[in-house]
N, C-alpha and C positions, 0 to 999 in steps of 0.2 A: 595411472592404478593407484585406488586409495592408499597412503601409506601404510596405515593400520590394517589392511589387508595382506600384509609383507608378514616377514619372520617376526614370531615372537622369543627376542632373543633371551629372555628370561629363561625360557622352557628349551628351547632348539636354535642350534647355531645356523642353518643351511638349508635351503628352500630347492627341491631338485626338480620335480614334476608332481602332477597330479596321476592318478591312477583310475581306473572302472572298478566299480564296487564288486567286480565276481573275482575274489580271489584267484582262482584257477588261472585265469586272463592274463593277470598283472600281478607279477610277486610285488612284495611289498618290504622295502628296505628299514626294519624297523627302527633303527638310530636317527633317521631324520623322517619319520612317520608319526602322524596325530591324527585326532578326531575333530571333523569340524561339522557342523551343523549343514545339512545341503536341502534341508527342506523340512515342512509342518505339516501337520495334516491336523485338521480341530474338528473335533463331534460336532459341532454346529453345521457343517457341510453337508451332512447326511441331512438335514433340512432342509436347508438352502445354500446353493452352489457360495454364495457370498454372505452367506452366515447373518442374513437380515431378519434375525430372530430372538427373541429373547429368552429362550426356555434354557431352562439350567440343566446342562449335561455333564457329563464325565469321562473322562478315559483313566479307568483307576489301575488295574493289572492287563498286561499285554501279553500276547502267545503270537508264535506263529506258524503257518502251515509247516509242513515237514520239507517243501521245496524253498519256503523262506520267501515265498511273492505273495503272500495274503497275509494281513494281520489281522488278529481277532483281540477287540478288547472289552472290558465289562465298562457298563454304564449305569452305575448303579441310580442316580435319579430319576431315571427313563425305565427303570424297570427292566432293561434290554442289553444284546452285547451289538456291535458293530463290527462290519468287515470291510476293509481297507487294501485296495490294489496297491504292490508296492513293487511290481516288477521293474518299473521304473522309480527308482529310490528316488530321484531327482523330484518326480511330478505323480507322487500319491492320487490314489482315485478312491472314490467313494464306493461300494459296493452292497451298501445296504444293510439293514439292523433286522434283530429277529428278537421278540418278545420272549419273554423269560416268565412270566408268569411269576413273578416275584422280583427280591433284590439279588442280580448277581454280586459274586463277594471275589472270584478268581475262575481264571481260567488255564488247564493246559491242553496240549494236544498230544496224542496218539493215531498215526497214520491219517487217516481220512477223517478223523473225530476231532472237533473241539469238546472237552469235558466241562462243564458249566458248574461250580458249585453256585447254589440259590439258596438265597434265606427267606423261606415262607412263614417267620415266627409270626405268631399274632402279638406276642408280647416278649418279657424277657425271662417268665416262667414257662408258658406255652410255648416253646420251643420246637420249631421243626425247620427243615430243609430237603433239599433232592439234588441229585447230581444231573443235569440234563446233558444229553448225549448228542451232540449235534454233528450232523454231517455238513462239512465246511461246504461244499461243491454246492448241495441242493440247497443249504443254506436253512433247513428242517431237522427239527427236535425228531430223533429215530427213536429214543429209549430213555426214560427216564428212573431213577432209584432213590428209593427214600433213604435217607440220612439220619433221621430222626432224632435232628437236632439243628442247631445254627451252627452252617459253614463259614470255616472263614478262607484259608490257605488250600488250594490244592499242586498237588506235585504227581509227575510221572515219572516211572522209573527209566533208567536210558535204554535198558533193554525190551523194555513194552510189558511187563509180567505184572506190575502192579501200580496202583495210582493210591495216594496217601492226601486224605483231608484233614484238615485240623477241624474239630466238631468246637467251636469256641464257647457257644453258649454264654456269652458277655454278659456282665454284669449290667446292674442300672447304677449309671452312675448318679442318678437322683435319690438311690434310696439309702436313707441312714447317713453316713459320711462317706457312701459313694465306694466303699473296702469291698474285695472279694469276701468269700463267704459265702456267697449267695446261690444257693440251686435252683436249677438242675447244673450240675458237673459236667463239664466240657471234656471230651474223650478224644480221641483218632480213629478215622474210618479208613481201613485198607480193603480196597478192592482188588480182587485176583480179575486181571484183564484177559482172560484167556476164551478163544472163541470169539462170538459174535455177542453185541451189548445184551442182548437178552438173556446170554448165560454168565455174565460176571456177577460174582459173589461177593458181597459184602459183610466184613467182619470188624466188631469193635476192638480196640485196643484200650484199656482203661488205664487212666494217670492219677488216679486220687489214692492217698495213703504214703505217697512219696515224702520224704525230708525236707519239705521246703517251708514257705510263708504259710499258704493255704492250703494244705494238704486235701481238703475236701472240695475244693473248688481249682483244678489247675488251670482254664481259662487258656487252651493251646491256640498260639497265636500264627506261627508261620512254620513252614516246612519245605526240606529240600532232600532230596535222596542221593547218594553218591554211587558209583558203578558196582557196588559189591551188595546194592539194595539195602542200607544202613540209611538209615532219615535220622536227620538230626531236627530237631524239634525246641521252637524255643517258648515257655511259657511266662509272658513279658512281665504280668501282674504279680508275677511269684520268682521275679529276679532268677529264674531256673533254667536250665536245658536238660534235653533228655535224647538217649540215643535208641532207634529203633531199629529192632532185626526185622525186616518185613516177612523173609521167608517162613519165620516162625512165630510171627506176631508177637513179639514181647520186647520189652524194655532191657535191653542189657546196659545202660548204664545211666545215671542221670547227677546233677551236681549245680550248685549255684553258679549263675554267670560272674559274681562277684561284684565287686567294688573299687572305686577309682577315687583316688585323690588328683583334682586341679588346681592349677595356679593361673594367674594372670588371664583370667575370663571375668565378663561382666554377669554380676547375679541381679541387680538391681534393673526395674523399669521404671526412670526418672520420668517425672514428666514437669516440663518440656525432655525430650529426649538426650541421652546423652551417651556416647559410648566409652566406657571406662574400663580397660582391661587390666585390672588391677585386684579382682576379686581372688580368693581360695576358699574351695569347698572341700571337706573330708568326708571320706566313707559313702561314697555316692553310689546306690545300687545303678548297675549299668541298665536295666530292664529291657532286653534287646526283644526288637520288633523284627525286621528281616533276617533273613540268615540264606547264607549259599556256602556248598562245599567251594574250597579252593582244589583240592583233591580229594583222594578217599581219607586222609587221616587226618586234614585239616579244615576248618571252615571257618566263617568271616560273620560276624554279626552287626546289624546295623543298631546302636545303643540309642534306641530312640528316647523311654522312659517312657514312663507312663504317672504313676501313682507318687513315688519321692525320689524318682531318679531320672536317669538319662546321661550318659556321661559325654555328649555332645562331639563323640566321636564313633570309632567302629574299632572292634577286637577281632584278632586270628587265634582261634584256639585250635589246640590237637583235640584227637578223638578222645581224651582223657580228662579233659577239660583245662587242660594246662593252658595258660596264657604264653602266648608265643610272643605277641607285641600288641600296643595298644596304643591307639593314636593320641591320648592327652588331649591337649588345647589346640593342636595341628588345624582342625578342620574349622574353630573358632578364630582363629588368627587367620587362616585362609580367606573365610566369607569376609574378612573384615578389611582384608587386603585387598579384595577384589570390589570392595562397594558394596556387599550384596549380606551384610550381618542384620539381621533381623531383630534391632534394639527391643521392640515392642516382645520379645519373646525374652530379653536378658534375666528377668524372674521366675521364668519357666524352664523350659531346655534348651534356650539357645537356637543354634541352626537346625538341631531337630534331624539327624540321622534316619532314614526311615526303610530304607529297603538298598539290598545289594545284588548283584549277579556278577561273574565270573566269566570268561572267554580267554582261549588262546588264539591271539591275531598275530600272524607268522608263526614265528616260534616262540612269544614271549606272551605271558599270562597276566591280563592284566584285572584288576577289580574295578567295580564302576560302584558308588555309593551314592545314593540319592538322598540329598539333603533336604529333607521338607519344606521350609521355614527360608531359608535363604534361597529356593529355587536354582540349587546348583547339583550338575553331578561330578563328582570327582574320582577323576581316573588315576587309578594307581598302577607301577610297575609290581611284579608279585614274584619276578626273580628270584629276591630272598627274603624268606617269610620272616626271619627274625626283623629285615628294615627293608619295609615295602616302600617306595620312594615313591612319591608325588609327581605325577605326570603334569596332569592339566585338568583345567576344570572347565567345564558345559553348560552354557546357559541354558535354560528348560524354562517351560511356561510354568505358571503359577501352581506350587504345589506337587512335585514328581513323586509319584506313589512307585508306580512299574515301571521295571528296567529290564531288559532283554538285549543280550549280546548275541548278534548272528554273525559268529565269526568265517562262517562258511561264503557271506556277502561280502563280508569286511564292514559290516554296519553294527551300529546300536541303535536301540530303540528306547526311549522314555515316555511313560506315560503321565501327564500332570491332571489331575484330579478336581480343581478348582475351576470353577466358571462362574462367572457375573460380567454380564455386557454392559450394564450400568459402571462396573468399577474399572472397566475397559482390560479387562482380560478375558481369555476363553480357553475350555480344557481342550487337549489336545495330545498328538503324537508327535514327538521332534524326532528326526530322522538323523544321523550323524555316519560321516563316512571316515572309513581309516584307510590312508592312503598318504603316499609319500608326498606331504606338504605341511605349510606352515600352520600352526596354530592361530587361529585368528580373534581368539577370545582369551584372555580380556583385553581391552584397548586401552587399560588404565589400569594399574596397581600400584600400591604402596609397598614398599621394600620390608621385605622380612629376613630380620637377621636374627641369627643363633640367641636364644636366651632373652630375646627383648620382642615386646610388643609392637604390633606394625602401627603406623599411623592411622586413624580410625575416620572414615569419609562414607558418604552417600548424600542423596540429595542435593547433589550439585545445579546450581540455577543460574548461573551467568559464567561467563569466560571471556577473558579478556589477553591481552598478549603483553610482554615486557618492554619497554621502550628503546630498552639497550640490547637485550639477547634474542637472537630471532631464534632460540629453541626452549624457550621459557614461554610458559603460558602459566595465569593463574585464574581459580576458580575460587567459590565461596558456597557455603551450605547454606539452605534457606531455613525457613522458622518452624521445620521438622525439629529442628535439634536447637538445644539452648548453648548457650555462650559460642556463638559463631565466630566460624573460622576463615581465614582466607588460605589458600594451598597453594605451593607453587607446584607447576609440572613442567619436566622435562619431558621435553619430544623428543631429545636426539637420537633416546634408546627407543626401542619395541618391544613390547608395548612401551608406551608413556609412563614414567613414574612419578609418583608424587614423594618430592623430594623433603618438602617443609611444610610445616602449617604454624600460622599467626594466629591468635588468641585477638578479636578484637574486644578492646575494653575502654572503659570511661576514668580512665585515672584520674583526669584532672576535673570531672563532675561537670564535662562539656555537656555532655545529653541531658544530665539531672538539671542544668539551670534552665532549660527550655522550659520549665514549669511553669516559670516567670510569663514566657510568651503565650502559653496554654491557658493562663489566668484571664490574660488579656481577649481572649476568644471565649468566654465563659458566656456569651451570647448564643454563640452557634449550639442548635439544639444537639444532645446526644454527644457533643465531641468527648475527646478523651481529658482525661481530668490528671492530675497530678499522681493521685495513684495510682492510674492505669499507666502512669511513666515509670513508676517504683517499680511495677513488675516488670520490665524492660531491662531492668539494670540487677543484677546479682550481687550477691554480698561481698564476694572477690573482685568486683567492677568490671566482668565479663558482660555481655549483654546479650538480650533475647529478642533480636529484631527479626524482621522478614526481609533478609536481604536477596534482590532479583536481579539486580545489574552493580556490574564492577567494571572499574578503570583505573588502569596505573597514572597517576597524576604526573606532572615532569618532576616535579619533587621527590620522584621514589615512593610517595606513600600512595592511597588510593582514596577514589572515592566510590561511595557505594548507594545505590539506589534501595532503599528500603521503601516495601510495601505496605501500605495502611491496613489498619484491621477493622473490619467494620463499613456497614453503609449508612448514611445520614437519615435519619428521620425514621430507620425501621428498628420495631423493637426486638423483633427475634435476633439483630446482628449489630447491636449497639456498638458503636465506634470507640476501640481501645487502643487504635494508636493512627497517628496520622501519616501520612507518605513524607518521607523524608529522604535529602540528600546528605550524606556523613561522610566527610574528609578524615582519614587516620594518617598517621605517619607511616614511615616504612615498618615500625614496631606493631601497628594496630591499635596504637593509641589514637582515639578521638581526638580532633583540634578544632573542628567546625562542625555544626549542625544547621541547613537550610530548609526551611521550611517553605511549604507552598502559600501563595496571598490566601487571605481569608475568604475571598469570592470564590476563588476555586474549592477550599476547603468544604464550603457549602454545597457542593455536587458531589461529594465523595462519594463513590460507590467503591466497593471491597475488591474490584479488578484495580488496581493502582499503578502503582511506578515498577516496571519489568525491566527496562535496560537502560544502561548510559552511556554516553560515549563523549570523549572531549575534542574540542575542536577550535581553535581561533580563538580561546580565550572563554569559552563557552560549553558549558555543559549540556549534552543534549539527551533527554530522558523521555522515554516511551511510557506511555499508560496502556494499560493491556484491554482494556475496552473503553467506548463512549460510556460517559458520568450524565449524573442526574439532567436530563433533560435537552440530552443533545444525540446528534446523529453518529457523529464519528468520533474515533478516538483521536486523543491531543498527545501532540507532543512539545514538550516545554525546553526552550531555549533560556538557561543561567547564564546571564553575564557575571562571570565571577570577580571581576573586579569592581563594576557598579553595584551589584548585588540586586539585578533586577531580573523579571521575567519578561518572556512573552510566550505565546501559546500559538503552535499552527496546526490545522486539523487535516488528520490522515484519513483516508477512503478503505475502511476495511474489506476485504470481499466479504460477497454473501458466504453463507454458509453452504457446503454443497454434499454434506454428508449423507447417506443414506440413514441414518440413525440423528440428524438433525445437528442439534448442539451451536455452540458458539462459533466464533472467529476471533482472536486477537492478537496482540503485537508481544514480542517477548523481546529479545536483545538488540542491540544496535553497534555497530562497528563503523568505524571512524576512515574514510577512503583519503582524505585529503581535499584541501578547495572545497570545503563545505559539503562533499558529498558523501552519502553515507548508503551503507548495506543494513537493511531492516529488516527482522524475520517475523514470518506470519506463521501463526498455526490455528486449527482447530482444534477443539478439546475430546479428539476421538481418535483412537487405535485400532491396527488389523484393518480388517475388512471395512470398518468404519470412517477411516482416518482418508481424509481429501485433501485437506490445505496443509503443507507442510512447504512454505517457500519462503525463499528469499529474493525481496526487492530492492532496486537501487531508488534513492531520494537525492535531490538536491535542495539544500536550503539556503543557496543563495541567495539575499537581498531579499529572502521572507519578509512578511511585515505580520504583526499580529492577528488574529483572527481568519489568514490564508488557509485556503484549502488545496493542498498541495497535490502533485501527480506521482505515481511510481512507476519503473520499470520494472519488469520480470528480469529476473538474473538467474534464478535456479529455481526449479520446482525439483523437491528434497524425495518426492515418495520413491520414485526407482532407485535413490543409493539405498534409501533406508529398508526398502525391501531385499538387497542384499544380503543382510542378516539372517535371512531366511526363516525369521521368527514371526511374531505379530510385529505391525509396526508400531514403534514407541510412541505412546501419546504427548508426550510434553518435549520439544525440542526447544531449549529455552537458553543456550548457551552462544554465541557466537563472537569470533573473532579474526583479526588479519594480522598475522604477524609480518615481522619484518622483511620477509622473502614476499613478501603478497598472497601466503597460503591462506586460503581461508579456511577455519576449523568450525566445526559446532559440536553439541555433546547434548545430552539428553538428564531431564529430573528424573531419578526413577525413586521418589516420593518415599526415600529412608527404607523401602523394602515393604511397606506397608500397601495391602491389596497393591502387590507387585512384585512382578518377578525377580525385581532387581538391576536388570539390565541395563547397563552403562553402554554407551558410544561413544567415544571421540574419535572422530571421523575428519581428516584433510581431506575437502573438497578440490587440491589443488589450486594453483595460482590464479588470483584475479584478473 
């Protein structure tokens, strides 16, 4: 069994057994129970079972039939809703779609009906909307109610007497400075659900004139209803919260969502990127988005932010508006610890909590907080509302929006709205089961200590073992980040822990001095210059390279394979750096730089160095793809003592993906006796992924120019499918530890157009 499908020791100390997804048939022992993703359903499956379609879809808000067997989600880009059969939650099935004649914004369920709020507005001034009442069984619209405005959220009361809809009438963000104060004003619509849908009665509740930032333009965002038929409503842009009594259709209280002070966060979007959790901001408005009741007197807000705010966390309020607990910087530190911190959003709203739900599983109340930009759902134990306890983080598809707890089936559903086949992610529904089981995500994290910021990491591109300690691996971040680092990973704990980081530095100007060699290559068209080289070295002597390969050297230092930037004679991609082998000491200080021969640099394409291994006095480096005028990818063999190169050619597999794309090499690891494992992959993910393979090669007595042969060691597709999400694209790390365990990991692209999922997997002994 995969080592990282064992117990998450940080979150739970013991594995007992799994349980069926029907709570009533299998009691849950809460102290040793967790949520794990058991399946995913992607909206593109409604179009083609293999998602061989480029249409942009979305799963934004999700609700369930009263028996919990059918999911109904809103698909805004397609102006439709979709139905999914989850009778077998491990194997969700398409049930079709239904056109809404407008943009569906939210969904709630009452008995046999799905109530769909639909935006039919012509523009920001000529606003309109309807409530479509859909028979879930027949998948037909049975009745339509005019809402006289652009709707957002909808909720149905627990007793089935009322539906409440937030009529946002959102502002035009391109008008003037994009601030509110733009009419028509938003409002609430309450619908009395007596009798058949044709007899339901709608009434308006006005929200203007209250003591808030923009009293003429409330823009209600999200609603939820407690068992007393009191509704909590967020007015995000106004940083305001309203409590409404549905029976009397009156506002019974309103108050500011308040402000927060944050420390140890990152508020700067550096280019190239860097995560520095050392900033502070004062008096930031919460500007909450999603809201959910915990009980009849307490509710949670997901403090996403919009105009000027966003506390990067969530808040527990009592019904009078008093803050019972606030997350502070906790979600920022958790996302950083799990490698999910979205550094491109540092200058905006960080991880950006979007929505929340609450459910009682067993006898424990849990809250579920969707983090839109980090693509995580945070689970908290709410037993003590003054001190909720973080339990675990769940990986989601990109940009989770809707979240739905189904305690009656021990299930949690998260809907993620972002979809881009070209960027290798799809919108869909992730399904998690609460059971007596270990938490299997994350497989890697950095330690969080009280009062301290965690080691920050993401975009790991290589993997290697420690030559002395069988429990230690090393990895490195790629060019997404400036000031490249080598990370120490302790695999003796589960999940594995990043215990240290070493900054790579050109303290002795070794890298800087190769400018002389660059001048000698001046006859190479478009080759990078000394000025380009200076961009690789920062003022503090840290460096900005593209580390794609890493191996520990015999002296305790490291060899790094840095991929070049640019393609020879291509104006659109001028060469900004060459491919280099860089030697450091154990402290990350550069001691040597090795360049390719000029004749090879003449062929440079942007798909260069990817992996490096060391064996018998040689460095063996993989080139990702074939270079200019060549058919096969190169493997370079560099004799360290004699400073000489020779090259053999590697026959890449032909592309097999339904989406086409390319196939290239990634990492390489030494087996001994001139034998190696080599990682080969395509540039596809999910349904489109076809080639994620490890081959064995033998470089004994090879000659310069030889075309080598390869033997399949392991096809990784089935292993990667065990995550029950999309198969990740960039399997880029490969290592063999001293116990002959084979390890792989993936590059999560710094959570840029990526869910951020990172998997460190032990494939077992070679």
